[in-house]
C-alpha positions as CSV (number, residue, x, y, z in Angstrom):
1,M,-46.6,16.1,-26.5
2,R,-43.4,14.9,-25.1
3,R,-43.1,13.1,-21.6
4,R,-40.7,14.2,-19.8
5,S,-38.9,11.5,-17.2
6,F,-38.6,11.5,-13.6
7,R,-36.1,9.0,-13.3
8,K,-33.1,9.3,-11.1
9,P,-29.6,9.6,-12.3
10,I,-27.9,7.0,-13.0
11,P,-25.1,7.4,-9.8
12,K,-21.4,7.1,-10.8
13,T,-20.2,3.9,-10.5
14,K,-17.2,3.5,-8.0
15,T,-14.5,1.3,-8.3
16,P,-12.0,-0.8,-5.9
17,R,-8.6,1.3,-5.5
18,V,-5.9,-0.6,-6.4
19,R,-3.0,-0.1,-4.2
20,V,0.7,-1.7,-5.1
21,A,3.3,-1.8,-2.2
22,V,6.5,-3.4,-2.1
23,A,8.1,-5.4,0.6
24,L,11.8,-4.7,0.9
25,V,13.9,-6.3,3.4
26,S,16.8,-6.1,4.5
27,P,19.7,-6.7,7.6
28,E,18.2,-3.8,9.6
29,G,14.1,-4.8,9.0
30,L,11.2,-4.2,6.9
31,L,11.1,-0.6,5.0
32,L,7.8,0.8,6.0
33,V,6.3,4.5,6.0
34,R,4.7,6.1,8.7
35,H,0.9,8.1,7.9
36,Q,-0.4,10.4,10.2
37,K,-4.1,11.2,9.4
38,R,-5.6,13.7,12.0
39,D,-5.2,12.1,15.3
40,R,-4.4,8.5,13.9
41,S,-0.9,7.3,13.2
42,Y,-0.1,3.7,11.1
43,W,2.7,1.8,9.6
44,L,2.5,0.6,5.5
45,L,4.4,-0.7,3.4
46,P,5.8,2.1,0.8
47,G,4.0,1.9,-2.1
48,G,0.7,3.6,-3.3
49,G,-2.2,4.1,-5.9
50,L,-2.0,2.1,-9.3
51,E,-2.7,5.3,-12.3
52,F,-4.8,3.9,-15.5
53,G,-2.4,3.0,-18.5
54,E,0.5,2.1,-15.7
55,S,1.8,-1.3,-14.8
56,M,1.7,-2.9,-11.5
57,R,5.4,-3.0,-11.3
58,E,5.8,0.4,-12.4
59,A,2.8,2.0,-10.0
60,A,5.3,0.2,-7.2
61,Q,8.7,2.0,-8.3
62,R,7.0,4.7,-8.7
63,E,5.5,5.7,-5.7
64,L,8.8,3.6,-3.4
65,S,10.7,6.7,-5.2
66,E,8.3,9.3,-4.1
67,E,7.8,8.3,-0.8
68,T,11.3,6.9,0.2
69,G,14.1,8.1,-2.3
70,L,14.8,4.6,-3.5
71,E,15.1,2.8,-6.8
72,V,13.6,-0.4,-6.7
73,E,13.6,-3.8,-8.8
74,V,10.4,-5.2,-8.0
75,D,10.5,-8.5,-8.1
76,S,7.9,-11.4,-7.2
77,F,4.0,-11.0,-6.6
78,L,3.8,-11.8,-2.6
79,M,-0.2,-11.5,-1.5
80,A,-3.1,-9.5,-2.2
81,A,-5.5,-8.6,0.6
82,E,-8.7,-6.3,0.9
83,S,-10.3,-3.8,3.2
84,L,-13.8,-2.8,1.9
85,A,-15.3,-0.8,4.3
86,P,-18.6,-2.4,6.2
87,D,-20.7,0.6,4.8
88,R,-19.3,-0.4,1.5
89,T,-18.4,3.1,0.6
90,R,-14.3,2.5,0.3
91,H,-12.3,-0.6,-1.0
92,V,-8.9,-1.1,-1.7
93,V,-7.2,-4.1,-3.1
94,H,-4.1,-3.9,-2.0
95,V,-1.4,-6.0,-4.1
96,V,2.3,-6.6,-2.2
97,F,5.1,-8.0,-4.3
98,R,8.7,-8.7,-3.0
99,G,11.5,-5.8,-4.1
100,R,15.2,-5.3,-3.8
101,V,17.2,-1.9,-3.1
102,R,18.7,-0.7,-7.0
103,G,19.8,2.7,-5.6
104,G,18.7,5.9,-4.4
105,T,19.2,7.2,-1.1
106,L,16.9,6.6,2.3
107,H,14.8,9.8,2.7
108,L,11.0,10.9,3.5
109,G,9.9,11.5,0.1
110,D,7.7,14.9,-0.7
111,E,4.9,13.6,-2.8
112,H,4.6,17.3,-3.8
113,M,2.6,18.4,-1.0
114,E,2.7,21.1,1.6
115,P,4.3,20.4,4.8
116,H,0.6,20.6,6.5
117,E,-0.7,18.5,3.6
118,R,1.6,15.9,4.4
119,R,0.5,12.3,4.9
120,I,3.4,10.7,5.4
121,V,5.6,11.8,8.4
122,E,8.8,8.7,9.1
123,V,10.0,5.9,6.8
124,R,12.7,3.8,8.4
125,W,13.7,0.4,8.3
126,V,11.9,-1.4,11.5
127,P,13.7,-4.8,12.7
128,L,11.0,-7.8,12.0
129,D,10.8,-8.7,15.8
130,E,9.0,-5.6,16.2
131,V,6.7,-5.3,13.1
132,R,4.3,-7.9,14.9
133,G,3.8,-4.9,17.5
134,I,3.1,-2.0,15.6
135,L,-0.2,-0.7,14.0
136,M,-0.4,-1.8,10.1
137,H,-3.0,-0.6,7.9
138,P,-4.2,-3.7,6.3
139,P,-3.5,-5.6,9.9
140,F,-0.9,-7.9,7.5
141,G,1.9,-7.4,9.6
142,E,1.8,-11.3,10.6
143,Q,0.8,-12.6,7.6
144,L,3.3,-10.9,6.1
145,L,5.9,-11.9,7.9
146,Q,5.2,-15.5,7.4
147,V,5.2,-15.2,3.6
148,L,8.6,-13.4,3.9
149,S,9.8,-16.3,5.4
150,K,8.9,-18.5,2.7
151,E,10.7,-19.5,-0.7
152,P,8.9,-17.5,-3.0
153,A,8.0,-20.6,-4.8
154,E,5.2,-22.0,-2.0
155,G,3.3,-19.1,-3.9
156,P,1.4,-16.0,-3.0
157,V,-1.3,-15.6,-0.5
158,Y,-4.4,-13.9,-0.5
159,L,-5.9,-12.4,2.4
160,D,-9.8,-11.1,2.5
161,N,-11.9,-8.0,4.0
162,L,-9.0,-6.9,6.6
163,W,-11.1,-3.5,7.4
164,V,-9.6,-1.7,9.7
165,D,-12.1,1.6,10.9
């Protein structure tokens, strides 16, 4: 007679989400997008999730186009940061590149969502002296400004867990 196994099923393996973003600086400031989720509003560098089979630069170009209408050239690796929830249920690796605008017209992208589902509610150049005073996710505005003021030859920066509830 065959014995039945009463082992619990193996849970699906969770993997970190990789979010690529581009820091674009112009005389008008740093390009940021404002997200609205329920009653929370915060700013991010434009970017989004890396898809399987897509390079980080390709993902960054695609996301910038979807969110801002701009065509960009993705330059050097600038910095990386992690956001890890205290309960370990969410883990995001943020990879940030320098970039340059190559074309397009700045506008709020549609991201193929209905208006009531839209999370990105604003896209604009934020003057650099205002970046420190706004709520950014992850909260690396200060470090980002420091890295942007350095020459690329000084190397990228890695910022450990920057989780924000």
